[in-house]
C-alpha positions as CSV (number, residue, x, y, z in Angstrom):
1,M,0.2,0.0,0.1
2,I,0.9,3.5,-0.7
3,T,0.2,6.6,1.3
4,A,1.1,10.0,1.0
5,L,2.2,13.0,2.4
6,K,1.1,16.5,1.0
7,Q,2.8,19.5,1.8
8,K,3.7,22.9,0.5
9,V,7.3,23.7,1.6
10,T,9.6,26.5,0.3
11,V,12.6,25.5,-0.9
12,K,15.5,26.8,1.0
13,S,19.7,27.6,-0.5
14,G,20.6,25.4,-2.4
15,G,17.4,23.6,-3.0
16,L,17.1,22.4,-0.1
17,I,13.8,20.8,1.4
18,C,12.5,20.1,4.6
19,L,9.9,17.4,5.0
20,R,8.3,17.1,8.6
21,S,5.5,14.5,9.6
22,N,5.7,11.9,12.6
23,R,4.4,9.5,9.9
24,L,7.8,9.5,9.4
25,K,9.9,7.4,10.5
26,P,13.6,6.5,10.9
27,G,15.2,4.1,8.3
28,T,11.6,3.6,6.3
29,R,12.5,4.3,2.4
30,A,10.7,6.9,0.0
31,E,10.3,8.6,-3.2
32,V,9.9,12.3,-3.8
33,I,8.6,13.6,-6.4
34,V,9.2,17.3,-6.2
35,L,6.0,19.1,-8.0
36,I,7.2,22.6,-8.6
37,D,4.0,25.6,-7.9
38,P,4.4,28.0,-11.5
39,A,2.2,30.1,-10.1
40,E,5.2,31.0,-7.6
41,K,8.3,31.2,-10.2
42,P,10.6,34.2,-9.4
43,M,10.8,37.3,-10.7
44,T,12.8,37.2,-13.7
45,G,14.9,40.5,-14.8
46,S,13.1,41.6,-16.9
47,D,10.0,41.1,-14.6
48,L,10.9,43.7,-11.9
49,L,12.1,46.1,-14.6
50,K,8.3,45.6,-15.3
51,S,7.0,46.0,-11.8
52,G,7.6,49.0,-10.7
53,L,9.6,48.8,-8.3
54,V,12.6,50.0,-9.1
55,G,12.7,53.7,-10.2
56,M,9.2,53.9,-7.5
57,C,11.8,55.6,-4.7
58,T,13.3,58.0,-7.3
59,E,11.8,60.9,-5.9
60,R,12.1,61.1,-2.3
61,K,14.9,62.9,-0.6
62,D,15.4,61.4,2.6
63,I,17.4,58.7,1.2
64,G,20.3,60.1,-0.8
65,D,22.5,57.2,-1.3
66,S,20.9,54.1,-2.0
67,L,23.4,51.8,-1.2
68,E,24.3,54.0,2.5
69,F,20.5,53.5,2.4
70,A,20.2,50.0,2.1
71,R,22.6,49.2,5.1
72,G,20.9,51.7,7.5
73,L,18.3,49.2,6.7
74,R,20.0,46.3,7.4
75,K,22.0,47.2,10.0
76,K,18.5,47.8,12.1
77,A,16.8,45.0,11.1
78,E,20.1,42.9,12.3
79,K,19.6,44.7,15.7
80,R,15.9,44.4,16.4
81,S,15.1,41.6,19.2
82,R,13.8,38.8,17.6
């Protein structure tokens, strides 16, 4: 008898997929088939340019140097408590 498990997961860096279930016992052999959700395809560079995201902050006066602004945001994010 074949038992099927279905879970939605997000692929991590390096293509890593983590699947956990109390129905999976140590030593049990399993065959894995990955179905990629076509609605979740990543944006291409062209998609990004067409999205309106690129350049959307050009009129903001509080940003100045965008690289320095991004560094500041990352530093704030690293310091906040989890």
